[in-house]
Backbone as CSV, one residue per row, in Angstrom:
resi,resn,N_x,N_y,N_z,CA_x,CA_y,CA_z,C_x,C_y,C_z
1,UNK,-78.320,40.014,-24.035,-78.075,38.483,-24.621,-77.531,39.137,-26.195
2,UNK,-76.296,38.718,-26.730,-75.672,38.920,-27.859,-76.519,38.244,-28.987
3,UNK,-76.652,39.035,-30.050,-77.473,38.393,-31.266,-76.387,38.553,-32.408
4,UNK,-75.920,37.409,-33.171,-74.874,37.606,-34.128,-75.599,37.036,-35.515
5,UNK,-75.428,37.533,-36.559,-76.046,37.127,-37.835,-75.588,35.681,-38.071
6,UNK,-76.442,34.959,-38.613,-75.965,33.692,-39.200,-76.373,33.866,-41.063
7,UNK,-77.139,34.537,-41.484,-77.837,34.477,-42.547,-78.533,35.559,-42.703
8,UNK,-78.529,36.481,-43.847,-79.367,37.583,-44.222,-80.353,36.980,-45.169
9,UNK,-81.772,37.178,-44.696,-82.711,36.662,-45.874,-83.021,38.127,-46.827
10,UNK,-83.131,39.133,-46.122,-83.770,40.410,-46.796,-83.380,41.480,-45.706
11,UNK,-83.774,42.483,-46.257,-83.495,43.983,-45.401,-84.309,43.696,-44.314
12,UNK,-85.300,43.036,-44.015,-86.270,43.007,-42.872,-86.259,41.608,-42.030
13,UNK,-85.298,40.807,-42.321,-85.438,39.497,-41.639,-84.117,38.881,-41.732
14,UNK,-83.659,38.193,-40.641,-82.392,37.255,-40.390,-82.603,36.132,-39.804
15,UNK,-81.497,35.135,-39.951,-81.133,34.050,-38.943,-80.371,34.304,-38.091
16,UNK,-80.346,34.297,-36.801,-79.296,34.858,-35.956,-79.233,33.800,-34.841
17,UNK,-77.961,33.970,-34.221,-77.649,32.870,-33.236,-77.656,33.666,-31.765
18,UNK,-78.468,33.209,-31.064,-79.092,33.490,-29.973,-78.338,32.870,-28.584
19,UNK,-77.186,33.434,-28.028,-76.731,32.765,-27.064,-75.784,32.022,-27.661
20,UNK,-75.379,30.681,-26.848,-74.506,29.764,-27.301,-74.912,28.694,-28.267
21,UNK,-76.571,28.352,-28.146,-76.646,27.172,-28.930,-78.010,27.701,-29.358
22,UNK,-78.897,28.376,-29.029,-80.130,28.757,-29.792,-80.032,29.579,-31.035
23,UNK,-81.009,29.194,-32.019,-81.119,30.145,-33.372,-82.304,30.665,-33.525
24,UNK,-82.843,31.819,-34.278,-84.027,32.214,-34.449,-83.909,33.130,-35.975
25,UNK,-85.288,33.179,-36.234,-85.418,34.083,-37.217,-85.931,35.139,-36.663
26,UNK,-85.612,36.514,-36.870,-85.831,37.684,-36.495,-86.646,38.743,-37.569
27,UNK,-87.221,39.606,-37.267,-88.054,40.398,-38.238,-87.944,41.889,-37.430
28,UNK,-87.529,42.799,-38.398,-87.727,44.127,-37.923,-87.288,45.239,-39.332
29,UNK,-87.939,46.266,-39.164,-87.876,47.218,-40.315,-86.143,47.524,-40.530
30,UNK,-85.684,46.977,-41.469,-84.394,47.596,-41.880,-83.452,46.918,-41.179
31,UNK,-83.708,45.774,-40.281,-82.761,45.105,-39.434,-81.653,44.341,-40.225
32,UNK,-81.987,43.958,-41.361,-80.802,43.378,-42.244,-80.054,44.114,-43.176
33,UNK,-80.380,45.546,-43.406,-79.913,46.312,-44.158,-78.381,46.437,-43.824
34,UNK,-77.363,46.339,-44.684,-75.974,46.311,-44.633,-75.197,45.363,-43.616
35,UNK,-76.152,44.219,-43.148,-75.550,43.070,-42.351,-74.744,42.278,-42.962
36,UNK,-74.038,41.545,-42.484,-73.532,40.164,-43.206,-73.232,39.447,-41.915
37,UNK,-72.919,38.021,-42.467,-72.715,37.052,-41.499,-71.625,37.244,-40.481
38,UNK,-71.730,37.336,-39.001,-70.905,37.665,-38.063,-71.407,38.933,-37.615
39,UNK,-71.924,39.715,-38.080,-72.543,41.243,-37.524,-73.242,40.872,-36.516
40,UNK,-73.116,41.827,-35.532,-73.960,41.939,-34.204,-75.480,42.640,-34.652
41,UNK,-76.489,42.333,-34.089,-77.589,42.771,-34.240,-78.517,43.828,-33.152
42,UNK,-79.070,44.868,-33.425,-79.393,45.678,-32.465,-80.925,45.015,-31.919
43,UNK,-81.204,44.226,-30.864,-82.408,44.021,-30.268,-83.459,44.722,-30.289
44,UNK,-83.160,45.954,-30.240,-84.113,47.194,-30.117,-85.118,47.134,-31.162
45,UNK,-84.296,46.529,-32.548,-84.957,46.762,-33.804,-85.921,45.531,-34.078
46,UNK,-85.775,44.638,-33.269,-86.547,43.239,-33.292,-87.853,43.443,-32.876
47,UNK,-89.115,43.278,-34.078,-90.587,43.266,-33.699,-91.148,41.696,-33.649
48,UNK,-90.458,40.802,-34.356,-90.955,39.689,-34.328,-89.464,38.499,-34.131
49,UNK,-89.853,37.436,-33.519,-88.812,36.339,-33.159,-89.485,34.986,-33.397
50,UNK,-88.781,34.279,-34.007,-89.213,32.758,-34.204,-87.987,31.790,-34.004
51,UNK,-88.053,31.012,-33.006,-87.015,30.114,-32.555,-87.075,28.847,-33.419
52,UNK,-85.980,28.328,-34.134,-86.165,27.249,-35.127,-84.877,25.955,-34.399
53,UNK,-85.251,24.967,-34.932,-84.749,23.572,-34.695,-83.268,23.413,-35.056
54,UNK,-83.279,22.146,-35.626,-81.916,21.421,-36.031,-81.496,22.215,-37.361
55,UNK,-80.470,21.811,-37.947,-79.751,22.441,-39.217,-80.710,22.181,-40.306
56,UNK,-81.178,20.818,-40.366,-82.239,20.718,-41.510,-83.355,21.680,-41.357
57,UNK,-83.865,21.914,-40.360,-84.923,22.888,-40.129,-84.665,24.312,-40.636
58,UNK,-83.438,24.664,-40.528,-82.908,26.056,-40.679,-82.769,26.091,-42.166
59,UNK,-82.280,25.057,-42.752,-81.884,24.836,-44.318,-83.545,25.005,-45.105
60,UNK,-84.330,24.422,-44.467,-85.672,24.555,-45.230,-86.470,25.924,-44.738
61,UNK,-86.068,26.312,-43.757,-86.696,27.963,-43.637,-86.034,28.686,-44.515
62,UNK,-84.951,28.672,-44.725,-84.202,29.582,-45.531,-85.001,29.498,-46.893
63,UNK,-84.739,28.367,-47.119,-85.506,27.995,-48.637,-86.913,28.685,-48.643
64,UNK,-87.586,28.361,-47.617,-88.934,29.033,-47.531,-89.278,30.157,-47.943
65,UNK,-88.269,30.928,-46.961,-88.553,32.594,-46.956,-88.173,33.121,-48.221
66,UNK,-87.280,32.425,-49.077,-86.869,32.981,-50.305,-88.231,33.083,-51.340
67,UNK,-89.057,32.141,-50.895,-90.484,32.038,-52.154,-91.711,32.599,-51.448
68,UNK,-91.771,32.613,-50.060,-93.018,32.917,-49.346,-93.052,34.189,-48.539
69,UNK,-93.904,35.141,-48.788,-93.924,36.171,-48.073,-93.860,36.249,-46.504
70,UNK,-92.928,36.889,-45.900,-92.906,36.839,-44.510,-94.080,37.109,-43.774
71,UNK,-94.624,38.054,-44.196,-95.976,38.086,-43.559,-96.835,36.787,-43.164
72,UNK,-96.876,35.961,-44.319,-97.631,34.816,-44.155,-96.921,33.745,-43.510
73,UNK,-95.525,33.898,-43.298,-94.696,32.849,-42.357,-94.977,33.262,-40.916
74,UNK,-95.101,34.524,-40.580,-95.248,34.979,-39.350,-96.413,34.474,-38.976
75,UNK,-97.580,34.557,-39.486,-98.772,34.358,-39.020,-98.943,33.006,-38.842
76,UNK,-98.547,32.182,-39.638,-98.399,30.786,-39.674,-97.653,30.206,-38.586
77,UNK,-96.363,30.478,-38.211,-95.529,30.365,-37.009,-96.565,30.781,-35.800
78,UNK,-96.980,31.762,-35.624,-97.668,32.173,-34.653,-98.948,31.151,-34.199
79,UNK,-99.531,30.809,-35.231,-100.800,29.972,-35.117,-100.461,28.849,-34.597
80,UNK,-99.211,28.150,-35.107,-98.782,26.864,-34.799,-98.431,27.066,-33.213
81,UNK,-97.556,27.900,-32.952,-97.089,28.035,-31.629,-98.645,28.124,-30.674
82,UNK,-99.323,28.982,-31.078,-100.644,29.242,-30.365,-101.247,27.938,-30.142
83,UNK,-101.463,27.114,-31.138,-102.115,25.529,-31.290,-101.266,24.753,-30.176
84,UNK,-100.101,24.926,-29.916,-98.960,24.146,-29.017,-99.384,24.375,-27.677
85,UNK,-99.406,25.770,-27.438,-99.492,26.392,-26.035,-101.042,26.002,-25.662
86,UNK,-101.938,26.394,-26.739,-103.421,26.369,-25.897,-103.861,25.088,-25.981
87,UNK,-103.842,24.234,-26.955,-104.365,22.979,-26.873,-103.393,21.651,-26.376
88,UNK,-102.101,21.916,-26.273,-101.101,21.096,-25.634,-100.775,20.081,-26.830
89,UNK,-101.105,20.613,-28.388,-100.785,19.812,-29.335,-99.209,19.408,-29.492
90,UNK,-98.604,18.210,-29.805,-97.585,17.893,-30.256,-97.192,17.956,-31.746
91,UNK,-96.575,18.772,-32.135,-96.706,18.888,-33.525,-95.374,18.863,-34.074
92,UNK,-94.879,18.039,-35.265,-93.930,18.016,-35.968,-93.286,19.343,-36.556
93,UNK,-91.911,19.656,-36.682,-91.609,20.962,-37.187,-91.904,20.679,-38.651
94,UNK,-91.843,20.077,-39.565,-92.211,19.956,-40.587,-93.475,20.948,-41.001
95,UNK,-94.312,20.982,-40.136,-95.565,21.695,-40.140,-95.636,23.142,-40.446
96,UNK,-94.553,23.914,-39.959,-94.366,25.203,-40.163,-93.982,25.282,-41.731
97,UNK,-93.574,24.344,-42.415,-93.251,24.441,-43.728,-94.558,24.097,-44.590
98,UNK,-94.899,22.965,-44.411,-96.136,22.594,-45.268,-97.142,23.358,-45.128
99,UNK,-97.537,23.953,-43.775,-98.645,24.950,-43.668,-98.621,26.541,-44.281
100,UNK,-97.308,26.638,-44.038,-96.628,28.246,-44.898,-97.004,28.020,-46.400
101,UNK,-96.530,26.649,-46.745,-96.550,26.508,-48.307,-98.220,26.639,-48.764
102,UNK,-99.029,25.850,-47.999,-100.540,25.869,-48.362,-101.175,27.081,-48.390
103,UNK,-100.823,27.816,-47.228,-101.566,29.226,-46.960,-101.308,30.044,-48.265
104,UNK,-99.777,29.991,-48.471,-99.334,30.822,-49.620,-99.991,30.485,-50.975
105,UNK,-100.238,29.314,-51.316,-100.673,28.658,-52.369,-102.310,29.286,-52.642
106,UNK,-102.850,29.171,-51.318,-104.467,29.744,-51.310,-104.667,30.920,-51.561
107,UNK,-103.505,31.925,-50.982,-103.479,33.097,-50.959,-103.388,33.584,-52.260
108,UNK,-102.337,32.861,-53.139,-102.175,33.089,-54.673,-103.525,32.881,-55.488
109,UNK,-103.959,31.594,-55.114,-105.246,31.528,-56.172,-106.510,32.305,-55.751
110,UNK,-106.465,32.999,-54.454,-107.405,34.051,-53.938,-107.247,35.096,-54.790
111,UNK,-105.913,35.529,-54.875,-105.714,36.819,-55.537,-105.918,36.854,-57.146
112,UNK,-105.541,35.442,-57.731,-105.700,35.889,-59.164,-107.234,34.878,-59.640
113,UNK,-107.948,34.902,-58.381,-109.411,34.593,-58.812,-109.591,32.831,-59.118
114,UNK,-108.658,31.961,-58.903,-108.470,30.842,-59.208,-109.010,29.694,-57.989
115,UNK,-109.257,30.494,-56.864,-109.633,29.650,-55.537,-111.094,29.072,-55.699
116,UNK,-110.866,27.847,-55.320,-112.142,26.942,-55.280,-112.450,26.229,-53.981
117,UNK,-113.497,26.210,-53.647,-113.832,25.414,-52.351,-113.529,23.977,-52.368
118,UNK,-112.447,23.712,-51.256,-112.287,22.102,-51.213,-113.459,21.194,-50.856
119,UNK,-113.186,19.776,-51.304,-114.484,19.035,-51.188,-114.171,17.903,-50.135
120,UNK,-112.982,18.422,-49.413,-112.636,17.639,-48.194,-113.780,16.919,-47.016
121,UNK,-113.476,15.720,-46.684,-114.721,15.415,-45.736,-114.132,15.992,-44.540
122,UNK,-115.084,16.239,-43.710,-114.731,16.742,-42.305,-114.812,15.609,-41.312
123,UNK,-113.560,15.802,-40.345,-113.128,14.970,-39.589,-113.233,15.358,-38.019
124,UNK,-114.203,16.514,-37.954,-114.308,17.003,-36.698,-114.605,16.437,-35.703
125,UNK,-115.636,15.525,-35.797,-116.094,14.736,-34.743,-114.728,13.606,-34.398
126,UNK,-114.011,12.960,-35.128,-112.518,12.463,-34.609,-111.543,13.187,-33.894
127,UNK,-111.549,14.448,-34.415,-110.538,15.298,-33.986,-110.969,16.723,-33.877
128,UNK,-111.628,16.443,-32.524,-112.317,17.935,-32.367,-110.957,19.181,-31.710
129,UNK,-110.037,18.792,-31.401,-108.970,19.653,-30.561,-108.279,20.020,-32.073
130,UNK,-107.892,19.229,-33.053,-107.078,20.007,-34.195,-108.331,20.991,-34.937
131,UNK,-109.653,20.632,-34.910,-110.416,21.464,-35.311,-110.443,22.713,-34.915
132,UNK,-110.135,22.831,-33.714,-110.658,23.682,-32.955,-109.267,24.728,-33.354
133,UNK,-107.996,24.169,-33.220,-106.735,24.854,-33.491,-106.915,25.135,-34.929
134,UNK,-107.211,24.658,-35.574,-107.492,24.930,-37.103,-108.175,26.147,-37.263
135,UNK,-109.463,26.426,-36.922,-110.533,27.383,-36.597,-109.869,28.524,-36.114
136,UNK,-108.870,28.556,-35.077,-108.196,29.781,-34.766,-107.181,30.103,-35.496
137,UNK,-106.506,29.131,-36.369,-105.649,29.461,-37.478,-106.067,30.359,-38.696
138,UNK,-107.338,29.898,-38.881,-108.154,30.493,-40.060,-108.334,31.814,-39.624
139,UNK,-108.868,31.995,-38.433,-109.245,33.312,-38.179,-107.951,34.430,-37.889
140,UNK,-106.739,33.741,-37.679,-105.728,34.402,-37.527,-105.129,35.043,-39.268
141,UNK,-105.618,34.056,-39.956,-105.185,34.457,-41.484,-106.038,35.375,-41.784
142,UNK,-107.424,35.123,-41.588,-108.187,36.494,-42.460,-107.961,37.729,-41.450
143,UNK,-107.613,37.561,-40.333,-107.551,38.965,-39.618,-106.179,39.791,-39.911
144,UNK,-105.094,38.742,-39.960,-103.844,39.298,-39.785,-103.356,39.717,-41.355
145,UNK,-103.949,38.911,-42.528,-103.528,39.066,-43.719,-104.443,39.810,-44.654
146,UNK,-105.538,39.974,-44.018,-106.816,40.971,-44.790,-107.103,40.261,-45.754
147,UNK,-107.495,38.491,-45.538,-108.056,38.026,-46.684,-109.389,37.697,-46.202
148,UNK,-110.317,36.729,-47.000,-111.273,36.207,-46.435,-111.652,34.691,-47.059
149,UNK,-110.713,33.798,-46.427,-110.683,32.463,-46.559,-112.106,31.982,-46.189
150,UNK,-112.917,31.041,-46.967,-114.204,30.633,-46.342,-114.062,29.659,-44.969
151,UNK,-114.752,29.393,-44.295,-114.874,28.179,-43.366,-114.551,27.178,-43.755
152,UNK,-114.808,26.706,-45.146,-114.207,25.525,-45.421,-113.027,25.092,-45.563
153,UNK,-112.193,26.193,-45.355,-110.532,26.140,-45.490,-110.405,25.489,-44.094
154,UNK,-110.938,25.777,-42.944,-110.880,25.138,-41.842,-110.301,23.618,-41.904
155,UNK,-111.005,22.733,-42.708,-110.876,21.464,-42.942,-109.416,21.194,-43.580
156,UNK,-108.864,22.017,-44.472,-107.611,21.948,-44.865,-106.664,21.987,-43.967
157,UNK,-106.755,22.932,-43.254,-105.668,23.177,-42.027,-105.920,22.501,-41.247
158,UNK,-106.886,21.663,-40.643,-107.180,20.676,-39.789,-106.310,19.656,-40.116
159,UNK,-106.466,19.116,-41.397,-105.565,17.878,-41.920,-104.131,18.070,-41.571
160,UNK,-103.568,19.446,-41.876,-102.448,19.427,-41.839,-101.956,19.471,-40.440
161,UNK,-102.802,19.768,-39.352,-102.294,19.689,-37.931,-102.650,18.104,-37.542
162,UNK,-103.582,17.324,-38.138,-103.709,15.941,-37.786,-102.726,15.025,-38.373
163,UNK,-102.081,15.469,-39.644,-101.015,14.815,-40.297,-99.850,15.199,-39.465
164,UNK,-99.592,16.205,-38.986,-98.138,16.489,-38.256,-98.274,16.361,-36.509
165,UNK,-99.033,15.434,-36.307,-98.909,14.924,-34.852,-97.790,14.259,-34.735
166,UNK,-97.039,14.544,-33.524,-95.676,13.707,-33.297,-95.652,13.360,-32.016
167,UNK,-94.465,12.973,-31.739,-94.217,12.349,-30.067,-94.396,13.549,-29.220
168,UNK,-94.702,13.543,-28.091,-94.589,14.464,-27.233,-93.313,14.999,-26.891
169,UNK,-93.492,16.358,-26.754,-92.111,17.167,-26.230,-91.483,16.777,-25.010
170,UNK,-90.290,16.865,-24.940,-89.691,16.493,-23.651,-89.753,17.581,-22.533
171,UNK,-89.362,17.329,-21.395,-89.851,18.076,-20.224,-89.194,19.468,-20.293
172,UNK,-88.136,19.336,-20.934,-87.413,20.667,-20.977,-88.015,21.693,-22.257
173,UNK,-88.716,21.132,-22.937,-89.311,21.889,-24.124,-90.870,22.463,-23.543
174,UNK,-91.378,21.424,-22.908,-92.532,21.716,-22.180,-92.414,22.892,-21.227
175,UNK,-91.396,22.812,-20.461,-91.268,23.993,-19.431,-90.941,25.161,-20.080
176,UNK,-90.051,25.294,-21.162,-89.870,26.616,-21.966,-91.195,27.131,-22.328
177,UNK,-91.876,26.311,-23.098,-93.062,26.804,-23.560,-94.185,27.195,-22.600
178,UNK,-94.231,26.436,-21.509,-95.199,26.904,-20.464,-94.832,27.982,-19.970
179,UNK,-93.364,28.254,-19.519,-92.869,29.660,-18.891,-93.421,30.747,-19.890
180,UNK,-92.894,30.762,-20.962,-93.426,31.791,-22.125,-94.837,32.130,-21.946
181,UNK,-95.745,31.094,-22.105,-97.229,31.255,-22.041,-97.419,31.614,-20.925
182,UNK,-97.129,31.285,-19.508,-97.486,31.944,-18.516,-97.324,33.252,-18.062
183,UNK,-96.053,33.863,-18.478,-95.588,35.109,-18.422,-96.538,36.018,-19.336
184,UNK,-96.554,35.308,-20.624,-97.518,36.518,-21.542,-98.767,36.367,-20.922
185,UNK,-99.423,35.468,-20.288,-100.678,35.554,-19.747,-100.902,36.377,-18.821
186,UNK,-99.837,36.359,-17.631,-99.825,37.092,-16.383,-99.628,38.671,-17.160
187,UNK,-98.742,38.994,-17.905,-98.843,40.605,-18.252,-99.793,40.776,-19.094
188,UNK,-100.368,40.114,-19.896,-101.577,40.691,-20.798,-102.811,41.024,-19.811
189,UNK,-103.042,40.109,-18.737,-104.023,40.285,-17.846,-103.977,41.514,-17.072
190,UNK,-102.782,41.824,-16.698,-102.376,43.071,-15.847,-102.774,44.497,-16.526
191,UNK,-102.156,44.051,-17.790,-102.002,45.241,-19.000,-104.042,45.612,-19.039
192,UNK,-104.679,44.374,-19.465,-105.933,44.561,-19.652,-106.631,45.240,-18.711
193,UNK,-106.383,44.945,-17.290,-106.818,45.681,-16.030,-106.650,47.068,-16.061
194,UNK,-105.426,47.432,-16.788,-105.152,48.711,-16.571,-105.638,49.662,-17.887
195,UNK,-106.145,48.951,-18.725,-106.875,49.338,-19.906,-105.768,49.618,-21.032
196,UNK,-104.500,48.811,-20.989,-103.512,48.656,-21.815,-103.843,47.854,-22.928
197,UNK,-104.151,48.106,-24.168,-104.284,47.112,-25.201,-103.373,47.224,-26.423
198,UNK,-103.087,46.330,-27.290,-102.228,46.409,-28.484,-103.358,47.210,-29.463
199,UNK,-102.985,48.271,-29.989,-103.430,49.261,-30.972,-102.787,49.531,-32.417
200,UNK,-103.119,50.190,-33.190,-102.536,50.807,-34.364,-101.167,51.734,-33.843
201,UNK,-101.480,52.433,-32.765,-100.396,53.500,-32.548,-99.279,53.018,-31.719
202,UNK,-99.646,51.722,-30.794,-98.690,51.485,-29.966,-98.095,49.742,-30.317
203,UNK,-98.695,49.236,-31.497,-98.264,48.077,-31.904,-96.710,47.689,-31.732
204,UNK,-96.054,48.677,-32.247,-94.452,48.385,-32.287,-93.890,48.209,-30.985
205,UNK,-94.372,49.043,-29.858,-93.675,49.051,-28.858,-94.429,47.955,-28.013
206,UNK,-95.640,47.541,-28.321,-96.297,46.359,-27.577,-95.403,45.104,-28.050
207,UNK,-95.255,45.009,-29.546,-94.545,43.580,-29.809,-93.104,43.626,-29.516
208,UNK,-92.539,44.926,-29.424,-91.432,44.930,-28.508,-90.773,44.191,-27.239
209,UNK,-92.125,44.655,-26.429,-92.103,44.100,-24.891,-92.442,42.572,-25.158
210,UNK,-93.155,42.361,-26.077,-93.271,40.575,-26.010,-92.224,40.057,-26.457
211,UNK,-91.472,40.496,-27.301,-90.080,40.101,-27.394,-89.040,40.077,-26.619
212,UNK,-89.423,41.192,-25.439,-88.529,41.357,-24.517,-88.849,40.155,-23.338
213,UNK,-89.975,39.900,-23.446,-90.411,38.724,-22.372,-89.951,37.286,-22.946
214,UNK,-89.765,37.360,-24.236,-89.234,35.840,-24.795,-87.505,35.783,-24.399
215,UNK,-87.110,37.002,-24.314,-85.692,37.156,-23.654,-85.484,36.835,-22.336
216,UNK,-86.634,37.176,-21.726,-86.565,37.309,-20.193,-86.707,35.658,-19.879
217,UNK,-87.387,34.964,-20.771,-87.412,33.397,-20.468,-86.078,32.786,-20.572
218,UNK,-85.438,33.294,-21.474,-83.967,32.639,-21.801,-83.027,33.137,-20.307
219,UNK,-83.153,34.390,-20.077,-82.306,34.818,-19.089,-82.632,33.820,-17.665
220,UNK,-84.077,33.921,-17.269,-84.387,33.194,-16.390,-83.797,31.845,-16.474
221,UNK,-84.190,31.060,-17.571,-83.857,29.646,-17.593,-82.283,29.275,-17.773
222,UNK,-81.521,30.296,-18.116,-80.065,30.072,-18.026,-79.254,30.869,-17.062
223,UNK,-80.144,31.577,-16.197,-79.636,32.155,-14.868,-78.511,33.143,-15.403
224,UNK,-78.795,33.911,-16.208,-78.074,35.118,-16.625,-78.433,36.356,-16.670
225,UNK,-79.526,36.648,-15.973,-80.030,38.053,-15.766,-78.922,38.992,-15.271
226,UNK,-79.190,40.366,-15.886,-78.319,41.373,-15.555,-78.095,41.330,-13.795
227,UNK,-77.037,41.175,-13.469,-77.247,41.432,-12.025,-76.558,42.541,-11.225
228,UNK,-75.702,43.352,-12.227,-75.317,44.427,-11.798,-76.617,45.850,-11.893
229,UNK,-77.076,46.029,-10.531,-77.987,47.231,-10.639,-77.611,48.340,-11.103
230,UNK,-78.396,49.051,-11.772,-78.268,50.522,-12.331,-78.179,51.356,-10.902
231,UNK,-78.137,52.764,-11.349,-77.906,53.602,-10.403,-79.286,53.727,-9.878
232,UNK,-79.147,54.085,-8.272,-80.391,54.081,-7.488,-81.112,55.512,-7.926
233,UNK,-80.241,56.440,-8.411,-80.987,57.648,-8.937,-81.800,57.447,-10.001
234,UNK,-81.332,56.645,-11.060,-82.136,56.332,-12.204,-83.561,55.453,-11.890
235,UNK,-83.689,54.753,-10.879,-84.797,54.026,-10.308,-85.415,55.091,-9.407
236,UNK,-85.094,55.914,-8.599,-85.795,56.915,-7.968,-86.555,57.812,-8.701
237,UNK,-85.864,58.327,-10.009,-86.276,59.142,-10.927,-87.396,58.928,-11.858
238,UNK,-87.276,57.472,-12.380,-88.507,56.663,-12.802,-89.642,56.678,-11.957
239,UNK,-89.512,56.274,-10.769,-90.680,56.064,-9.710,-91.320,57.575,-9.681
240,UNK,-90.559,58.526,-9.477,-91.015,59.907,-9.075,-91.921,60.249,-10.411
241,UNK,-91.317,60.138,-11.452,-91.689,60.968,-12.771,-92.857,59.932,-13.518
242,UNK,-92.977,58.724,-13.236,-93.913,57.762,-13.849,-94.659,56.862,-12.914
243,UNK,-95.175,57.425,-12.023,-95.806,56.696,-10.529,-96.662,55.679,-11.225
244,UNK,-97.579,55.858,-12.122,-98.542,54.855,-12.824,-97.707,53.797,-13.285
245,UNK,-96.661,53.986,-14.191,-96.073,53.016,-14.894,-95.281,52.332,-13.663
246,UNK,-94.886,52.914,-13.053,-93.944,52.187,-11.756,-94.927,51.010,-11.103
247,UNK,-95.958,51.574,-10.706,-97.021,50.675,-9.966,-97.138,49.447,-10.951
248,UNK,-97.696,49.709,-11.988,-97.794,48.573,-12.806,-96.761,47.664,-13.215
249,UNK,-95.611,48.182,-13.563,-94.389,47.372,-13.284,-94.016,46.500,-12.228
250,UNK,-94.293,47.073,-10.822,-94.320,46.364,-9.617,-95.156,45.080,-9.426
251,UNK,-96.674,45.645,-10.149,-97.809,44.564,-10.113,-97.060,43.303,-10.832
252,UNK,-96.387,43.634,-12.149,-96.320,42.453,-13.003,-95.128,41.490,-12.274
253,UNK,-93.892,42.449,-11.927,-92.939,41.843,-10.985,-93.440,40.613,-10.005
254,UNK,-94.238,41.588,-9.114,-94.907,40.465,-7.905,-95.499,39.323,-8.554
255,UNK,-96.385,39.421,-9.371,-97.152,38.526,-10.072,-96.162,37.280,-10.701
256,UNK,-95.206,37.832,-11.430,-94.452,36.889,-12.173,-93.617,35.880,-10.757
257,UNK,-93.016,36.729,-9.774,-92.245,36.439,-8.945,-93.145,34.963,-8.107
258,UNK,-94.325,35.642,-7.712,-95.100,34.817,-7.002,-95.543,33.606,-7.273
259,UNK,-96.221,33.605,-8.762,-96.889,32.773,-9.545,-95.980,31.851,-10.025
260,UNK,-94.868,32.155,-10.590,-93.967,31.232,-11.169,-92.749,30.976,-10.508
261,UNK,-92.628,31.465,-9.514,-91.561,31.009,-8.362,-90.078,31.396,-9.307
262,UNK,-90.149,32.602,-9.623,-88.791,33.080,-10.299,-88.447,34.361,-9.529
263,UNK,-86.937,34.654,-9.926,-86.585,36.158,-9.392,-86.139,36.945,-10.110
264,UNK,-86.520,38.146,-10.135,-86.321,39.221,-11.112,-85.166,40.245,-10.582
265,UNK,-84.176,40.598,-11.030,-83.262,41.564,-10.693,-83.894,43.091,-10.762
266,UNK,-83.212,43.871,-10.042,-83.538,45.295,-10.316,-83.861,45.845,-11.428
267,UNK,-82.814,45.486,-12.547,-82.520,45.783,-13.835,-84.065,45.221,-14.606
268,UNK,-84.390,44.274,-14.447,-85.492,43.819,-14.924,-86.890,44.608,-14.653
269,UNK,-86.838,44.688,-13.780,-88.160,45.698,-13.116,-87.954,47.186,-13.804
270,UNK,-86.502,47.703,-14.087,-86.484,48.907,-14.603,-86.592,48.814,-16.240
271,UNK,-86.397,47.867,-16.805,-86.691,47.573,-18.099,-88.094,47.721,-18.469
272,UNK,-89.058,46.724,-17.228,-90.354,46.826,-17.509,-90.725,48.127,-17.418
273,UNK,-90.447,49.364,-16.606,-91.044,50.710,-16.567,-90.812,51.278,-17.873
274,UNK,-89.341,50.872,-18.407,-89.174,51.903,-19.675,-90.244,51.550,-20.868
275,UNK,-90.078,49.999,-21.037,-91.128,49.223,-21.951,-92.657,49.582,-21.914
276,UNK,-93.393,49.812,-20.410,-94.533,50.041,-20.483,-94.851,51.552,-20.536
277,UNK,-94.025,52.485,-20.178,-94.075,53.895,-20.367,-94.472,54.098,-21.951
278,UNK,-93.486,53.479,-22.666,-93.580,53.643,-24.035,-95.156,53.103,-24.231
279,UNK,-95.851,52.513,-23.978,-96.837,51.952,-24.418,-98.227,53.104,-23.898
280,UNK,-97.787,53.476,-22.731,-98.745,54.253,-22.154,-98.774,55.641,-22.839
281,UNK,-97.561,56.201,-23.417,-97.600,57.229,-23.742,-97.952,57.348,-25.194
282,UNK,-98.112,56.203,-25.684,-98.362,56.161,-27.349,-100.153,56.131,-27.308
């Protein structure tokens, strides 16, 4: 799938066109260096990807990224997507902006010593799902940003989730989210069974494989998988040289095809082997 630059935010983040209609914010070390509108992007350099909606969303995201550190934006995007997938929350897009700004302001107050505990009432009994999602977000923020927001901050985050409740997603959007969630769950369960976990030494390769899986969803949904098989010599060499990796790749392929009723080409299987071997050797 070809990625074309629409806007350069900084040396490490871009707004790109994905395929014919979708757009996304991508992150990767040095991915924006020397790039300009219309340039092609090397997908191998991508470590994070966040799909965005309409033009108004994109303009707001662009403005936000100029003022809020990207690591905060990434944690918030991840947490909101997690809340949607894990708890089935239907949330309006503006939440990505408002919650990012809130966390940034709290982060700044924490840094300069002006942070104070909020006096908001708890609505946990009335909105238990939103509170659980907020607790997950609070944990993500503390762990991934290396801060120590107190549990009281969960109330503020929960209010953002409560206020951003919107209409249910349409069936196409639900299908896409469910497919991504199911693929990730299957792969991570198989990885765990073989002792493959994300750690400091392999985190870049692990994240790149997760990015590859998101692109796989696009290829499956749009029926544009690479159908031209690579050389049988390559396949046989990989099987012979990396038998453990080959076995894990086959297990993942069988589980995805059987449980999700999809078909993966031989090339997709080979890509799995390459990604998994990188993880194992690290």
